[in-house]
KEMAR-154111 format. One record per residue (C-alpha): y, z negated, x negated. Coordinates in steps of 0.001 Angstrom, whole numbers, padded with zeros to 6 digits, m for minus. Each point is the difference from the previous one (the first is absolute). Last residue first. Layout:
<nodes>
NODE        py        pz        px
NODE         Y         Z         X
...
</nodes>
This chain:
<nodes>
NODE        py        pz        px
NODE   m002667    033625    004042
NODE   m000945   m003650    000441
NODE    001588   m002629   m002190
NODE   m002288   m002749   m001328
NODE   m000190   m003242    002016
NODE   m001815   m002678   m002010
NODE    001178    001084   m003456
NODE    003501    000883    001222
NODE    000269   m003354    001795
NODE   m000915   m001883   m003172
NODE    002652    001871   m001997
NODE    002590   m000757    002680
NODE   m000848   m003714   m000090
NODE    000097   m000134   m003803
NODE    003368    001789   m000068
NODE    001416   m002412    002598
NODE   m001129   m002976   m002103
NODE    001459    001558   m003162
NODE    003380    000616    001642
NODE    000100   m003506    001506
NODE   m000456   m001768   m003349
NODE   m003489   m001390   m000597
NODE   m001593   m003384   m000694
NODE   m003758   m000561   m000274
NODE   m002728   m002524    000886
NODE    002248   m002930    000956
NODE   m002362   m002817    001001
NODE    000394   m002349    002956
NODE   m002404   m002914    000498
NODE   m001026   m002496    002660
NODE    002049    001127    002988
NODE   m000728   m002107    003080
NODE   m000584    001924    003215
NODE    000074   m001430    003518
NODE   m001900    001503    002890
NODE    000251   m001025    003649
NODE   m002658    000001    002726
NODE    000463   m000782    003666
NODE   m002876   m000789    002377
NODE    000391   m003762   m000369
NODE    002083   m000584   m003083
NODE   m001641    001558   m003017
NODE    001392    000199   m003514
NODE   m001244    002478   m002573
NODE    001032   m000404   m003637
NODE    000007    003085   m002206
NODE    000238   m000532   m003748
NODE    002043    002424   m002045
NODE   m000288    002310   m002967
NODE    002780    002275   m001154
NODE    000294    003188   m001970
NODE    003423    001358   m000772
NODE    001360    003416   m000939
NODE    003619   m000814   m000848
NODE    002723    002479    000932
NODE    003337    000028   m001803
NODE    003619    000123    001129
NODE    002475   m000055   m002868
NODE    002057   m003130   m000764
NODE   m000395    000306   m003781
NODE   m001292   m003479   m000904
NODE   m000947   m001577    003360
NODE   m001891    003150    001022
NODE    000235    000393    003768
NODE   m003119   m000130    002150
NODE   m002069    002330    002177
NODE   m003580   m001160    000620
NODE   m002932    002398   m000267
NODE   m003428   m000902    001356
</nodes>
């Protein structure tokens, strides 16, 4: 999952590819059910500027959906 943030050094927008793990807690009250999630860990896998992220997305789309003539 990508999260948009601002670099504290240069002020540019940057996208972090994060991985997170969470615990799901189910609560029951009669016939109703509610879920609550507790985040255990967040890891930044990669960081990209917007231009590079867009380029990666477009490249992936071209591979999966080649142009038809």
